[in-house]
Every structure is written in structure tokens, then in C-alpha cells.
N, CA, C and O atoms as a GROMACS GRO file, in nm:
protein
  544
    1UNK      N    1   0.271  -1.057  -0.805
    1UNK     CA    2   0.280  -1.146  -0.703
    1UNK      C    3   0.143  -1.168  -0.626
    1UNK      O    4   0.133  -1.253  -0.537
    2UNK      N    5   0.054  -1.098  -0.659
    2UNK     CA    6  -0.069  -1.120  -0.589
    2UNK      C    7  -0.124  -1.233  -0.658
    2UNK      O    8  -0.083  -1.259  -0.771
    3UNK      N    9  -0.225  -1.316  -0.593
    3UNK     CA   10  -0.272  -1.425  -0.644
    3UNK      C   11  -0.427  -1.444  -0.617
    3UNK      O   12  -0.494  -1.356  -0.563
    4UNK      N   13  -0.473  -1.550  -0.654
    4UNK     CA   14  -0.621  -1.585  -0.622
    4UNK      C   15  -0.631  -1.615  -0.489
    4UNK      O   16  -0.748  -1.613  -0.450
    5UNK      N   17  -0.548  -1.642  -0.404
    5UNK     CA   18  -0.567  -1.687  -0.268
    5UNK      C   19  -0.550  -1.542  -0.166
    5UNK      O   20  -0.581  -1.550  -0.047
    6UNK      N   21  -0.510  -1.443  -0.212
    6UNK     CA   22  -0.512  -1.324  -0.146
    6UNK      C   23  -0.470  -1.206  -0.221
    6UNK      O   24  -0.450  -1.212  -0.342
    7UNK      N   25  -0.454  -1.092  -0.146
    7UNK     CA   26  -0.427  -0.961  -0.202
    7UNK      C   27  -0.275  -0.953  -0.240
    7UNK      O   28  -0.236  -0.870  -0.322
    8UNK      N   29  -0.200  -1.035  -0.184
    8UNK     CA   30  -0.050  -0.989  -0.196
    8UNK      C   31   0.018  -1.061  -0.068
    8UNK      O   32  -0.046  -1.097   0.031
    9UNK      N   33   0.159  -1.078  -0.087
    9UNK     CA   34   0.232  -1.142   0.024
    9UNK      C   35   0.314  -1.046   0.074
    9UNK      O   36   0.380  -0.976  -0.002
   10UNK      N   37   0.321  -1.030   0.215
   10UNK     CA   38   0.377  -0.916   0.297
   10UNK      C   39   0.472  -0.994   0.394
   10UNK      O   40   0.443  -1.101   0.447
   11UNK      N   41   0.597  -0.922   0.410
   11UNK     CA   42   0.683  -0.969   0.498
   11UNK      C   43   0.690  -0.870   0.614
   11UNK      O   44   0.721  -0.753   0.593
   12UNK      N   45   0.663  -0.912   0.730
   12UNK     CA   46   0.646  -0.831   0.859
   12UNK      C   47   0.788  -0.855   0.963
   12UNK      O   48   0.819  -0.959   1.021
   13UNK      N   49   0.848  -0.746   0.963
   13UNK     CA   50   0.970  -0.778   1.053
   13UNK      C   51   0.952  -0.679   1.189
   13UNK      O   52   0.962  -0.557   1.179
   14UNK      N   53   0.928  -0.739   1.300
   14UNK     CA   54   0.930  -0.669   1.404
   14UNK      C   55   0.974  -0.773   1.537
   14UNK      O   56   0.926  -0.885   1.552
   15UNK      N   57   1.076  -0.710   1.630
   15UNK     CA   58   1.128  -0.783   1.742
   15UNK      C   59   1.024  -0.789   1.854
   15UNK      O   60   1.030  -0.873   1.944
   16UNK      N   61   0.923  -0.694   1.843
   16UNK     CA   62   0.820  -0.708   1.960
   16UNK      C   63   0.724  -0.805   1.916
   16UNK      O   64   0.662  -0.786   1.811
   17UNK      N   65   0.704  -0.919   1.995
   17UNK     CA   66   0.597  -1.022   1.947
   17UNK      C   67   0.455  -0.943   1.951
   17UNK      O   68   0.372  -0.973   1.864
   18UNK      N   69   0.425  -0.850   2.041
   18UNK     CA   70   0.289  -0.799   2.039
   18UNK      C   71   0.262  -0.707   1.920
   18UNK      O   72   0.153  -0.708   1.863
   19UNK      N   73   0.351  -0.638   1.889
   19UNK     CA   74   0.342  -0.543   1.754
   19UNK      C   75   0.346  -0.634   1.626
   19UNK      O   76   0.274  -0.613   1.529
   20UNK      N   77   0.433  -0.735   1.634
   20UNK     CA   78   0.421  -0.843   1.513
   20UNK      C   79   0.286  -0.905   1.524
   20UNK      O   80   0.212  -0.881   1.429
   21UNK      N   81   0.239  -0.974   1.613
   21UNK     CA   82   0.106  -1.037   1.602
   21UNK      C   83  -0.004  -0.933   1.560
   21UNK      O   84  -0.091  -0.965   1.478
   22UNK      N   85   0.002  -0.805   1.621
   22UNK     CA   86  -0.100  -0.704   1.579
   22UNK      C   87  -0.107  -0.689   1.430
   22UNK      O   88  -0.214  -0.691   1.369
   23UNK      N   89   0.020  -0.671   1.368
   23UNK     CA   90   0.028  -0.650   1.222
   23UNK      C   91  -0.006  -0.769   1.138
   23UNK      O   92  -0.060  -0.759   1.028
   24UNK      N   93   0.026  -0.882   1.194
   24UNK     CA   94  -0.016  -1.016   1.126
   24UNK      C   95  -0.153  -1.030   1.112
   24UNK      O   96  -0.204  -1.060   1.004
   25UNK      N   97  -0.229  -1.006   1.232
   25UNK     CA   98  -0.364  -1.014   1.254
   25UNK      C   99  -0.445  -0.894   1.159
   25UNK      O  100  -0.547  -0.917   1.093
   26UNK      N  101  -0.382  -0.773   1.167
   26UNK     CA  102  -0.453  -0.674   1.069
   26UNK      C  103  -0.449  -0.708   0.932
   26UNK      O  104  -0.551  -0.713   0.864
   27UNK      N  105  -0.322  -0.736   0.882
   27UNK     CA  106  -0.295  -0.763   0.747
   27UNK      C  107  -0.367  -0.894   0.704
   27UNK      O  108  -0.406  -0.903   0.588
   28UNK      N  109  -0.386  -0.984   0.782
   28UNK     CA  110  -0.461  -1.106   0.764
   28UNK      C  111  -0.588  -1.094   0.732
   28UNK      O  112  -0.640  -1.150   0.635
   29UNK      N  113  -0.661  -1.002   0.829
   29UNK     CA  114  -0.787  -0.963   0.809
   29UNK      C  115  -0.809  -0.888   0.684
   29UNK      O  116  -0.924  -0.879   0.642
   30UNK      N  117  -0.713  -0.833   0.620
   30UNK     CA  118  -0.728  -0.764   0.496
   30UNK      C  119  -0.706  -0.836   0.376
   30UNK      O  120  -0.703  -0.780   0.267
   31UNK      N  121  -0.686  -0.988   0.393
   31UNK     CA  122  -0.674  -1.077   0.303
   31UNK      C  123  -0.534  -1.096   0.240
   31UNK      O  124  -0.520  -1.152   0.131
   32UNK      N  125  -0.432  -1.048   0.312
   32UNK     CA  126  -0.289  -1.052   0.259
   32UNK      C  127  -0.232  -1.172   0.326
   32UNK      O  128  -0.260  -1.195   0.443
   33UNK      N  129  -0.153  -1.251   0.256
   33UNK     CA  130  -0.063  -1.342   0.314
   33UNK      C  131   0.054  -1.286   0.376
   33UNK      O  132   0.121  -1.200   0.319
   34UNK      N  133   0.086  -1.339   0.508
   34UNK     CA  134   0.196  -1.265   0.588
   34UNK      C  135   0.277  -1.355   0.634
   34UNK      O  136   0.231  -1.451   0.695
   35UNK      N  137   0.424  -1.340   0.611
   35UNK     CA  138   0.501  -1.408   0.678
   35UNK      C  139   0.584  -1.298   0.770
   35UNK      O  140   0.586  -1.176   0.752
   36UNK      N  141   0.658  -1.377   0.880
   36UNK     CA  142   0.722  -1.280   0.970
   36UNK      C  143   0.870  -1.321   0.982
   36UNK      O  144   0.917  -1.429   0.947
   37UNK      N  145   0.939  -1.217   1.037
   37UNK     CA  146   1.087  -1.260   1.081
   37UNK      C  147   1.134  -1.170   1.189
   37UNK      O  148   1.081  -1.059   1.198
   38UNK      N  149   1.235  -1.208   1.279
   38UNK     CA  150   1.282  -1.127   1.368
   38UNK      C  151   1.424  -1.108   1.372
   38UNK      O  152   1.476  -1.035   1.456
   39UNK      N  153   1.499  -1.181   1.272
   39UNK     CA  154   1.638  -1.161   1.268
   39UNK      C  155   1.683  -1.136   1.098
   39UNK      O  156   1.608  -1.161   1.004
   40UNK      N  157   1.796  -1.092   1.090
   40UNK     CA  158   1.848  -1.088   0.941
   40UNK      C  159   1.854  -1.223   0.885
   40UNK      O  160   1.824  -1.232   0.766
   41UNK      N  161   1.886  -1.320   0.942
   41UNK     CA  162   1.897  -1.463   0.896
   41UNK      C  163   1.773  -1.499   0.842
   41UNK      O  164   1.760  -1.546   0.729
   42UNK      N  165   1.685  -1.480   0.918
   42UNK     CA  166   1.534  -1.510   0.879
   42UNK      C  167   1.490  -1.446   0.753
   42UNK      O  168   1.432  -1.511   0.666
   43UNK      N  169   1.517  -1.319   0.741
   43UNK     CA  170   1.479  -1.234   0.624
   43UNK      C  171   1.554  -1.288   0.500
   43UNK      O  172   1.498  -1.305   0.392
   44UNK      N  173   1.687  -1.313   0.523
   44UNK     CA  174   1.760  -1.368   0.411
   44UNK      C  175   1.693  -1.517   0.350
   44UNK      O  176   1.686  -1.545   0.230
   45UNK      N  177   1.657  -1.585   0.439
   45UNK     CA  178   1.600  -1.720   0.398
   45UNK      C  179   1.460  -1.686   0.330
   45UNK      O  180   1.437  -1.736   0.220
   46UNK      N  181   1.365  -1.604   0.388
   46UNK     CA  182   1.242  -1.590   0.346
   46UNK      C  183   1.247  -1.537   0.213
   46UNK      O  184   1.177  -1.583   0.123
   47UNK      N  185   1.350  -1.416   0.193
   47UNK     CA  186   1.357  -1.356   0.044
   47UNK      C  187   1.406  -1.463  -0.045
   47UNK      O  188   1.377  -1.452  -0.165
   48UNK      N  189   1.479  -1.572  -0.004
   48UNK     CA  190   1.524  -1.664  -0.105
   48UNK      C  191   1.411  -1.756  -0.131
   48UNK      O  192   1.419  -1.831  -0.228
   49UNK      N  193   1.314  -1.758  -0.060
   49UNK     CA  194   1.193  -1.861  -0.094
   49UNK      C  195   1.078  -1.788  -0.155
   49UNK      O  196   1.013  -1.845  -0.243
   50UNK      N  197   1.043  -1.656  -0.113
   50UNK     CA  198   0.943  -1.592  -0.187
   50UNK      C  199   0.961  -1.457  -0.244
   50UNK      O  200   1.058  -1.387  -0.213
   51UNK      N  201   0.882  -1.424  -0.315
   51UNK     CA  202   0.879  -1.273  -0.371
   51UNK      C  203   0.774  -1.199  -0.285
   51UNK      O  204   0.667  -1.252  -0.256
   52UNK      N  205   0.806  -1.087  -0.250
   52UNK     CA  206   0.704  -1.013  -0.157
   52UNK      C  207   0.651  -0.887  -0.223
   52UNK      O  208   0.725  -0.820  -0.294
   53UNK      N  209   0.536  -0.857  -0.202
   53UNK     CA  210   0.481  -0.729  -0.254
   53UNK      C  211   0.510  -0.598  -0.179
   53UNK      O  212   0.501  -0.488  -0.233
   54UNK      N  213   0.551  -0.620  -0.031
   54UNK     CA  214   0.567  -0.534   0.040
   54UNK      C  215   0.645  -0.595   0.183
   54UNK      O  216   0.619  -0.704   0.235
   55UNK      N  217   0.740  -0.501   0.228
   55UNK     CA  218   0.808  -0.547   0.362
   55UNK      C  219   0.752  -0.426   0.459
   55UNK      O  220   0.763  -0.305   0.436
   56UNK      N  221   0.696  -0.480   0.558
   56UNK     CA  222   0.662  -0.394   0.694
   56UNK      C  223   0.756  -0.403   0.786
   56UNK      O  224   0.756  -0.513   0.840
   57UNK      N  225   0.850  -0.318   0.830
   57UNK     CA  226   0.956  -0.333   0.913
   57UNK      C  227   0.951  -0.212   1.026
   57UNK      O  228   0.924  -0.093   1.006
   58UNK      N  229   0.982  -0.272   1.143
   58UNK     CA  230   1.031  -0.186   1.258
   58UNK      C  231   1.165  -0.102   1.214
   58UNK      O  232   1.261  -0.165   1.170
   59UNK      N  233   1.170   0.008   1.223
   59UNK     CA  234   1.302   0.064   1.185
   59UNK      C  235   1.420   0.028   1.269
   59UNK      O  236   1.531   0.020   1.216
   60UNK      N  237   1.404   0.007   1.386
   60UNK     CA  238   1.523  -0.018   1.475
   60UNK      C  239   1.498  -0.169   1.544
   60UNK      O  240   1.428  -0.180   1.644
   61UNK      N  241   1.550  -0.262   1.493
   61UNK     CA  242   1.558  -0.380   1.545
   61UNK      C  243   1.689  -0.440   1.574
   61UNK      O  244   1.772  -0.426   1.484
   62UNK      N  245   1.725  -0.501   1.677
   62UNK     CA  246   1.867  -0.560   1.704
   62UNK      C  247   1.923  -0.625   1.586
   62UNK      O  248   1.868  -0.725   1.541
   63UNK      N  249   2.033  -0.573   1.532
   63UNK     CA  250   2.080  -0.641   1.413
   63UNK      C  251   2.041  -0.605   1.273
   63UNK      O  252   2.109  -0.631   1.174
   64UNK      N  253   1.921  -0.539   1.272
   64UNK     CA  254   1.836  -0.530   1.154
   64UNK      C  255   1.776  -0.407   1.171
   64UNK      O  256   1.660  -0.402   1.211
   65UNK      N  257   1.853  -0.287   1.140
   65UNK     CA  258   1.779  -0.156   1.141
   65UNK      C  259   1.746  -0.126   0.999
   65UNK      O  260   1.780  -0.207   0.913
   66UNK      N  261   1.676  -0.006   0.962
   66UNK     CA  262   1.652   0.029   0.837
   66UNK      C  263   1.755   0.024   0.740
   66UNK      O  264   1.729  -0.040   0.638
   67UNK      N  265   1.869   0.080   0.751
   67UNK     CA  266   1.975   0.087   0.647
   67UNK      C  267   2.026  -0.055   0.621
   67UNK      O  268   2.060  -0.090   0.508
   68UNK      N  269   2.032  -0.144   0.738
   68UNK     CA  270   2.084  -0.284   0.716
   68UNK      C  271   1.979  -0.366   0.619
   68UNK      O  272   2.012  -0.442   0.528
   69UNK      N  273   1.838  -0.332   0.661
   69UNK     CA  274   1.739  -0.412   0.580
   69UNK      C  275   1.739  -0.361   0.436
   69UNK      O  276   1.725  -0.449   0.351
   70UNK      N  277   1.752  -0.239   0.393
   70UNK     CA  278   1.772  -0.209   0.263
   70UNK      C  279   1.880  -0.281   0.182
   70UNK      O  280   1.858  -0.324   0.069
   71UNK      N  281   2.001  -0.291   0.248
   71UNK     CA  282   2.109  -0.365   0.201
   71UNK      C  283   2.083  -0.517   0.172
   71UNK      O  284   2.117  -0.575   0.069
   72UNK      N  285   2.023  -0.568   0.270
   72UNK     CA  286   1.973  -0.704   0.270
   72UNK      C  287   1.875  -0.723   0.169
   72UNK      O  288   1.878  -0.828   0.106
   73UNK      N  289   1.780  -0.628   0.142
   73UNK     CA  290   1.682  -0.654   0.024
   73UNK      C  291   1.748  -0.644  -0.114
   73UNK      O  292   1.707  -0.712  -0.209
   74UNK      N  293   1.862  -0.549  -0.126
   74UNK     CA  294   1.932  -0.536  -0.250
   74UNK      C  295   2.006  -0.676  -0.267
   74UNK      O  296   1.997  -0.738  -0.372
   75UNK      N  297   2.065  -0.713  -0.182
   75UNK     CA  298   2.147  -0.847  -0.203
   75UNK      C  299   2.087  -0.987  -0.213
   75UNK      O  300   2.147  -1.081  -0.265
   76UNK      N  301   1.954  -0.996  -0.154
   76UNK     CA  302   1.886  -1.114  -0.145
   76UNK      C  303   1.766  -1.134  -0.226
   76UNK      O  304   1.735  -1.251  -0.252
   77UNK      N  305   1.694  -1.039  -0.271
   77UNK     CA  306   1.566  -1.040  -0.342
   77UNK      C  307   1.601  -1.116  -0.465
   77UNK      O  308   1.707  -1.103  -0.526
   78UNK      N  309   1.488  -1.208  -0.501
   78UNK     CA  310   1.518  -1.313  -0.620
   78UNK      C  311   1.468  -1.224  -0.734
   78UNK      O  312   1.517  -1.239  -0.846
   79UNK      N  313   1.374  -1.133  -0.712
   79UNK     CA  314   1.324  -1.047  -0.828
   79UNK      C  315   1.341  -0.901  -0.805
   79UNK      O  316   1.450  -0.855  -0.771
   80UNK      N  317   1.231  -0.825  -0.825
   80UNK     CA  318   1.231  -0.684  -0.779
   80UNK      C  319   1.236  -0.662  -0.646
   80UNK      O  320   1.183  -0.743  -0.570
   81UNK      N  321   1.300  -0.547  -0.599
   81UNK     CA  322   1.304  -0.528  -0.462
   81UNK      C  323   1.156  -0.467  -0.431
   81UNK      O  324   1.100  -0.384  -0.503
   82UNK      N  325   1.099  -0.525  -0.304
   82UNK     CA  326   0.972  -0.475  -0.270
   82UNK      C  327   0.974  -0.335  -0.194
   82UNK      O  328   1.063  -0.309  -0.112
   83UNK      N  329   0.885  -0.256  -0.222
   83UNK     CA  330   0.863  -0.157  -0.128
   83UNK      C  331   0.860  -0.172   0.029
   83UNK      O  332   0.839  -0.283   0.079
   84UNK      N  333   0.879  -0.075   0.096
   84UNK     CA  334   0.894  -0.088   0.244
   84UNK      C  335   0.819   0.020   0.314
   84UNK      O  336   0.824   0.136   0.273
   85UNK      N  337   0.746  -0.018   0.425
   85UNK     CA  338   0.688   0.065   0.504
   85UNK      C  339   0.742   0.038   0.638
   85UNK      O  340   0.732  -0.071   0.693
   86UNK      N  341   0.813   0.165   0.700
   86UNK     CA  342   0.860   0.138   0.837
   86UNK      C  343   0.774   0.181   0.940
   86UNK      O  344   0.696   0.275   0.925
   87UNK      N  345   0.786   0.110   1.053
   87UNK     CA  346   0.728   0.140   1.184
   87UNK      C  347   0.813   0.197   1.271
   87UNK      O  348   0.925   0.148   1.275
   88UNK      N  349   0.790   0.288   1.342
   88UNK     CA  350   0.884   0.347   1.460
   88UNK      C  351   0.802   0.409   1.556
   88UNK      O  352   0.688   0.448   1.534
   89UNK      N  353   0.868   0.417   1.675
   89UNK     CA  354   0.844   0.472   1.788
   89UNK      C  355   0.882   0.627   1.796
   89UNK      O  356   0.984   0.659   1.736
   90UNK      N  357   0.827   0.705   1.850
   90UNK     CA  358   0.883   0.850   1.884
   90UNK      C  359   1.008   0.826   1.937
   90UNK      O  360   1.036   0.721   1.996
   91UNK      N  361   1.104   0.939   1.914
   91UNK     CA  362   1.240   0.952   1.975
   91UNK      C  363   1.335   0.874   1.881
   91UNK      O  364   1.432   0.822   1.937
   92UNK      N  365   1.323   0.859   1.752
   92UNK     CA  366   1.430   0.813   1.681
   92UNK      C  367   1.542   0.916   1.659
   92UNK      O  368   1.517   1.034   1.680
   93UNK      N  369   1.658   0.879   1.618
   93UNK     CA  370   1.761   0.968   1.616
   93UNK      C  371   1.775   1.033   1.488
   93UNK      O  372   1.719   0.987   1.389
   94UNK      N  373   1.858   1.157   1.482
   94UNK     CA  374   1.872   1.234   1.360
   94UNK      C  375   1.922   1.146   1.247
   94UNK      O  376   1.889   1.167   1.130
   95UNK      N  377   1.995   1.054   1.280
   95UNK     CA  378   2.069   0.941   1.178
   95UNK      C  379   1.948   0.880   1.121
   95UNK      O  380   1.952   0.879   0.998
   96UNK      N  381   1.835   0.826   1.175
   96UNK     CA  382   1.730   0.764   1.126
   96UNK      C  383   1.647   0.861   1.049
   96UNK      O  384   1.598   0.826   0.942
   97UNK      N  385   1.625   0.992   1.104
   97UNK     CA  386   1.550   1.074   1.031
   97UNK      C  387   1.614   1.132   0.894
   97UNK      O  388   1.543   1.167   0.801
   98UNK      N  389   1.728   1.138   0.892
   98UNK     CA  390   1.797   1.151   0.752
   98UNK      C  391   1.777   1.034   0.659
   98UNK      O  392   1.746   1.045   0.540
   99UNK      N  393   1.798   0.929   0.720
   99UNK     CA  394   1.773   0.791   0.640
   99UNK      C  395   1.648   0.786   0.576
   99UNK      O  396   1.639   0.752   0.458
  100UNK      N  397   1.539   0.823   0.653
  100UNK     CA  398   1.393   0.823   0.606
  100UNK      C  399   1.366   0.933   0.516
  100UNK      O  400   1.277   0.921   0.432
  101UNK      N  401   1.433   1.035   0.526
  101UNK     CA  402   1.416   1.149   0.414
  101UNK      C  403   1.480   1.105   0.285
  101UNK      O  404   1.421   1.122   0.178
  102UNK      N  405   1.588   1.054   0.289
  102UNK     CA  406   1.663   1.012   0.175
  102UNK      C  407   1.583   0.904   0.097
  102UNK      O  408   1.571   0.910  -0.025
  103UNK      N  409   1.525   0.797   0.178
  103UNK     CA  410   1.468   0.685   0.113
  103UNK      C  411   1.320   0.724   0.072
  103UNK      O  412   1.274   0.661  -0.023
  104UNK      N  413   1.246   0.811   0.127
  104UNK     CA  414   1.122   0.859   0.098
  104UNK      C  415   1.030   0.741   0.107
  104UNK      O  416   0.946   0.720   0.020
  105UNK      N  417   1.045   0.662   0.213
  105UNK     CA  418   0.946   0.535   0.230
  105UNK      C  419   0.829   0.593   0.327
  105UNK      O  420   0.852   0.690   0.398
  106UNK      N  421   0.710   0.532   0.327
  106UNK     CA  422   0.634   0.555   0.414
  106UNK      C  423   0.654   0.512   0.542
  106UNK      O  424   0.709   0.403   0.560
  107UNK      N  425   0.613   0.590   0.650
  107UNK     CA  426   0.645   0.553   0.796
  107UNK      C  427   0.503   0.570   0.869
  107UNK      O  428   0.421   0.659   0.847
  108UNK      N  429   0.493   0.473   0.952
  108UNK     CA  430   0.385   0.482   1.040
  108UNK      C  431   0.441   0.487   1.194
  108UNK      O  432   0.536   0.418   1.232
  109UNK      N  433   0.369   0.575   1.278
  109UNK     CA  434   0.405   0.581   1.410
  109UNK      C  435   0.356   0.458   1.510
  109UNK      O  436   0.237   0.428   1.505
  110UNK      N  437   0.424   0.403   1.581
  110UNK     CA  438   0.363   0.288   1.673
  110UNK      C  439   0.319   0.371   1.786
  110UNK      O  440   0.375   0.477   1.814
  111UNK      N  441   0.212   0.320   1.854
  111UNK     CA  442   0.134   0.192   1.812
  111UNK      C  443   0.034   0.252   1.707
  111UNK      O  444  -0.020   0.362   1.716
  112UNK      N  445   0.021   0.163   1.606
  112UNK     CA  446  -0.063   0.202   1.472
  112UNK      C  447  -0.206   0.119   1.461
  112UNK      O  448  -0.209  -0.004   1.468
  113UNK      N  449  -0.298   0.182   1.448
  113UNK     CA  450  -0.444   0.107   1.455
  113UNK      C  451  -0.424   0.017   1.337
  113UNK      O  452  -0.343   0.036   1.247
  114UNK      N  453  -0.507  -0.083   1.347
  114UNK     CA  454  -0.530  -0.187   1.251
  114UNK      C  455  -0.575  -0.132   1.110
  114UNK      O  456  -0.519  -0.165   1.005
  115UNK      N  457  -0.680  -0.046   1.120
  115UNK     CA  458  -0.750   0.022   1.005
  115UNK      C  459  -0.630   0.117   0.925
  115UNK      O  460  -0.614   0.114   0.803
  116UNK      N  461  -0.560   0.191   1.006
  116UNK     CA  462  -0.465   0.274   0.951
  116UNK      C  463  -0.343   0.185   0.885
  116UNK      O  464  -0.283   0.218   0.782
  117UNK      N  465  -0.320   0.083   0.953
  117UNK     CA  466  -0.206  -0.012   0.895
  117UNK      C  467  -0.251  -0.055   0.759
  117UNK      O  468  -0.175  -0.035   0.664
  118UNK      N  469  -0.366  -0.112   0.742
  118UNK     CA  470  -0.442  -0.175   0.622
  118UNK      C  471  -0.456  -0.051   0.519
  118UNK      O  472  -0.446  -0.075   0.399
  119UNK      N  473  -0.475   0.055   0.555
  119UNK     CA  474  -0.488   0.179   0.464
  119UNK      C  475  -0.356   0.222   0.411
  119UNK      O  476  -0.350   0.264   0.296
  120UNK      N  477  -0.254   0.215   0.482
  120UNK     CA  478  -0.123   0.244   0.436
  120UNK      C  479  -0.077   0.141   0.330
  120UNK      O  480  -0.028   0.177   0.223
  121UNK      N  481  -0.095   0.013   0.366
  121UNK     CA  482  -0.053  -0.094   0.282
  121UNK      C  483  -0.124  -0.086   0.153
  121UNK      O  484  -0.064  -0.095   0.046
  122UNK      N  485  -0.258  -0.069   0.163
  122UNK     CA  486  -0.330  -0.064   0.042
  122UNK      C  487  -0.288   0.050  -0.057
  122UNK      O  488  -0.305   0.040  -0.179
  123UNK      N  489  -0.238   0.145  -0.004
  123UNK     CA  490  -0.179   0.267  -0.093
  123UNK      C  491  -0.048   0.223  -0.178
  123UNK      O  492  -0.010   0.272  -0.284
  124UNK      N  493   0.011   0.119  -0.104
  124UNK     CA  494   0.141   0.049  -0.171
  124UNK      C  495   0.098  -0.080  -0.254
  124UNK      O  496   0.143  -0.101  -0.366
  125UNK      N  497   0.013  -0.159  -0.194
  125UNK     CA  498  -0.025  -0.284  -0.249
  125UNK      C  499  -0.165  -0.272  -0.292
  125UNK      O  500  -0.247  -0.319  -0.212
  126UNK      N  501  -0.209  -0.224  -0.394
  126UNK     CA  502  -0.344  -0.195  -0.422
  126UNK      C  503  -0.415  -0.332  -0.457
  126UNK      O  504  -0.350  -0.423  -0.509
  127UNK      N  505  -0.547  -0.345  -0.427
  127UNK     CA  506  -0.615  -0.473  -0.453
  127UNK      C  507  -0.605  -0.529  -0.593
  127UNK      O  508  -0.614  -0.446  -0.684
  128UNK      N  509  -0.588  -0.657  -0.627
  128UNK     CA  510  -0.579  -0.705  -0.759
  128UNK      C  511  -0.709  -0.667  -0.832
  128UNK      O  512  -0.816  -0.676  -0.773
  129UNK      N  513  -0.701  -0.624  -0.960
  129UNK     CA  514  -0.809  -0.618  -1.044
  129UNK      C  515  -0.883  -0.748  -1.064
  129UNK      O  516  -0.821  -0.854  -1.078
  130UNK      N  517  -1.028  -0.740  -1.066
  130UNK     CA  518  -1.097  -0.848  -1.112
  130UNK      C  519  -1.071  -0.886  -1.254
  130UNK      O  520  -1.069  -0.800  -1.342
  131UNK      N  521  -1.051  -1.016  -1.278
  131UNK     CA  522  -1.036  -1.037  -1.433
  131UNK      C  523  -1.176  -1.087  -1.499
  131UNK      O  524  -1.265  -1.152  -1.444
  132UNK      N  525  -1.172  -1.044  -1.618
  132UNK     CA  526  -1.305  -1.080  -1.666
  132UNK      C  527  -1.311  -1.195  -1.752
  132UNK      O  528  -1.214  -1.206  -1.827
  133UNK      N  529  -1.406  -1.287  -1.761
  133UNK     CA  530  -1.416  -1.414  -1.830
  133UNK      C  531  -1.504  -1.392  -1.949
  133UNK      O  532  -1.526  -1.484  -2.028
  134UNK      N  533  -1.553  -1.270  -1.963
  134UNK     CA  534  -1.654  -1.241  -2.085
  134UNK      C  535  -1.567  -1.285  -2.215
  134UNK      O  536  -1.446  -1.262  -2.217
  135UNK      N  537  -1.619  -1.336  -2.300
  135UNK     CA  538  -1.554  -1.386  -2.417
  135UNK      C  539  -1.464  -1.484  -2.427
  135UNK      O  540  -1.410  -1.507  -2.535
  136UNK      N  541  -1.435  -1.552  -2.318
  136UNK     CA  542  -1.330  -1.658  -2.284
  136UNK      C  543  -1.380  -1.773  -2.339
  136UNK      O  544  -1.316  -1.878  -2.328
   0.00000   0.00000   0.00000
């Protein structure tokens, strides 16, 4: 899904406009193409239009928590289900702790520094390898 225009396409889900803008800026500076959504309906629409290399999501959004997002990904992805990195604040419930342990998805605590965000994303979405034109 990575292409010549960037390092990959990422879907960012966060209901906090400042957190969403921070993620978009950090990932854009890293060369990623970024789409954003704040509702389940927007997520379904975007998944129907694009394939994503990664979903970066707030764990607890109104109408779209982690378990709901996983179900939406299973039902709506056109191709392979992309990996997910969850963002969360301290103080999440035991229900979410159990969910995250079962899923074994990467988790970043908010507020996350731009460099830390890019580093976590690069572990999941490695930079595309340069293609050689020797002998072509």
C-alpha cells in the first residue's frame, strides 16, 4: 500500500481536535499520507475508499471504542485488516486493559511526543525499500 508519494497511508481516529491535528502533523512530517475520522460512519466510508497500512486510534471515543473499531475493521476493510496502534490517557478501565492484553496491539500514552509517535509507527509500517533500476 505504500507508494512513491509516501511511506504509507494511515487512518487517524481521535475525537479531540488538538490530538488529531498533532498526530496528522507528526505523521505528515514523517512522509505518511494521513486521513482522519471522528465517527464510526466516517471510518466505514474511508475504509470503503482506501486501503490503510495502519490505523492510529484513540481507545475511547464516543460511539467508537477499541472493541467497536476492531469489529468495524473486520466488517469494512476491502483487503487485509491493517494493524492498529491505540492512544490512551491514564485511567482506563479494567475492561479496556483486558481488551488490550488480548489484542496485543501497541499502545501509546497521551500526550505522545511527535518523535515517539513516528518511531512507534515506523516499527509497524517500515519505510519502503528503495527499488533498484540496475539492469532494467
